[in-house]
N, C-alpha and C positions, 0 to 999 in steps of 0.2 A: 844850399841842396838840402840839407838837414830837415831844416824848418821845413820847406815844401812838402819833403817826403811826410814826416811828421802830421802833416796838417791833410794831407791826402788820406794817411791811414786812418786819423780822426775821422774824416768823411764818408771814409768805406764801413770803418765800424759802427758810425750812426745810421749806417743806411742798413746798414745789417739787422743792427738793433730795431728798429722802424718795421724792417721786415719780419722779424721773428714777434714783435708785438701784435702786429697785423694777422701773422697766421694764427698766433694763440689765440687771440680774439674770434678768427675764424672758428678755429677750434672749439671756444667754448660756445660758440654761438651755435656749433653744428651739433655740440652736445646736450645744449641746452634743448636743440628742435625735437633729438631723438627722445629725449626725456619726455618731452610734451606728447611725440606721440604715443611713447608706452602708455602712459598718463590715460592718453584719451583713450587710447585701446583698452586699457584695463578697467576705465570708466564705463566704456560700451557694454565691454564683457561683463561686469558687475550688474550694469542695469537690464542687458538681455538675461542673465540667470533670475536677476530678481522678478523681470516682468513676465519670465515663463514660469517661477516659481508662483508668483501673484494666478496667472491663468490656470496652472494645473493646480492649486491651490481651490480656486473660486468651481472650477470643473469638479473636483471630488464632493465640493461640496454638496453642488448641484446634485451631483450621482448620488451622495448618501443620504439627502435629503428624499430624493426619486425612490432610492430603495427605501425608506424609511415608509413612504406613503404607501410605496405598491405592497408591505409587508401589513402595514396597516389595514388598507383595503382585502386584501386574502382573508385577514383575522373577521373583519366585519363579515364578508362574506360569508366565511366558513361558520359563522355564528349564526347570520342569518338563514342558513341552508340547515343547521342542525336546528333551530327552533322550529324549522318548517316542519324535517322530518319528528320531529317530537310530536307535534301537534298530530300525528296521526298517528302516533302509539297509546294505545290505550293505557290506563294506569288502574292495579288492578285495585279495585275497591273505592274507586271514587263514583260518586251519586253526583246526579246531576239534575234540574227541576226547572221546569219551565213555565209559560204564563206569569211572569213576575212583572209585577205594576214597576213603573219609573215616575211617579209622579212626584212633586217635591210638596212636603206639607211641613208644616210646623208643630205638629203634634206630635206625642209619641205614636210606637208601629205597633202592633202585634204581630210579630213575625212566626210564621211556621216552624221554622228551624232553629237550633240553637247551637251556634251562633246563625244568626241568618248570613243566606248567601244572594239577599236582592230581594228585590218589591219598592215600594215606597219609602222616598229617604228626605230626609234632610236637605235645603238648599246647599248647606256649606259642609264640603267632605272634610276629612280628618287626614291631617299631613301624612302622604304615605310614601316620603323618598328615603326607606328604611330606616324608619323611625321606632323605637324601642318604648313602648309605655309601661311604664311599672304598676300600673292604677286601670283598672277596667274604664274602657272609654263606651262615648254612647253608641247604640246599633244603629240609628238613623245617620249620622254622622259618618260610619264605618261601609254600610252599606252605600253610600255617595262615592266612596273610594271603591268600592269593586265595581262599580259603574264606569271607574276610570281606566280598567285594567287591574288595579292591584291586586297583590296578595294577601290575605290577612291570616297571621298566624294566632292560635289563641290555645291556651293550657290550664289546666287546674292543678290543683294542689297535690296531685299524682305526678306531675313531671320534677325530676332532680335536678338539683344544680347542673349538673353536666348536660340535660337535656337544654334546659334555658341557657347556657353558655352558645353550644352549639347552635341553636336557635336564633339568638340575638346577633351570634357575630354571621350569620347567612345572612339575617332580616338587614343589619348595619350596612353589608357589602351588597345589595340588590333596590338599586331605586323602584319603586311602583311596589313596594311593600311594605308592611307595617306588623307591629308585635302586641298583644296585650294580654292580660289576665282575664280568665272566663271561667269564674269557680263554678257554676253550676253545669256545663257543657258535659256531655255524655262521655266524651273519650279523652283520655289523657291529653292529647295534642290534636289540635283538628287545623284543617288547613282548609281555606274557604276564597274562591274567586265567585263572581259572579254567576249565579246559578250552577253552582259548582262546588264540591267539599268532600273530604278525604279524612279519617280518623286514622289516627295511627300511636301507637302504644309508647316508642322510642324514637328522638331526634334523630339515632342513627339509622332509620330506616330507609332505605337507599328511594324511595317512592316520594322523600321529601323531596331531594333533589330532583327529581323525573315532573315534581307538581309543579316546582318553583320555573323548570324550564319550560314546560308546557303552557303554565295560566299567567305568568308575569307577563302583561301588556300581551296576552293570547290570543284565541277565536272567540273568545267569551266575551272578548271588550267590547262596553255599550257604545263608548264613548272614544276610540282610536285616539293618542294623541293629547288627551285633556290632562290638566294639570294635577298634580299629584302633590302639590307645596302651594303654600300661601293661602292653603284652607284654614282649619281650627286645629 
């Protein structure tokens, strides 16, 4: 009887061990499933956050670009309006000249104004995209640049180094303008546009800025939009 009882106990113990093993396996599987679910949830959460951040980033970039473009458009509109308003404001001391020829010639031209403000001129214009020349330039080429809407700044020996610095900085920052010495001109500093001229004593004269605002590609321009580069 002892041996039979012992065998029975061993079988019962074996069954219990198997049941415990199966329960343990089931528990591990359940834990693994829970872990996988958590990982999926975390992954989905992270992906959602990333996608949301990307969408927000794209939206911010789009809005920022639109804001920047709106500011540029507003600034351009304001500048255009300022130029339009300036065109209607007279500048004290400005002289205007009419009946100016516009023929292309290859011979020297005698101009009634010094410096000239228009008339027959060379077929090749002088580069006038903020160019500062340290030597005199040919009248015939400069006049062609005036036809394209440029402002020509000239000066004689009375101009001070400070005057020249102020004027050259202004010209370099202004497309459709150029500057050169003109030793035999009457005034210290002369600003010329097509058919238009102003003489001042100092570069600090507020009329210099007014002249640039009104006449760079202003209403006097004979060929609006014509090039001021690729010339001579």
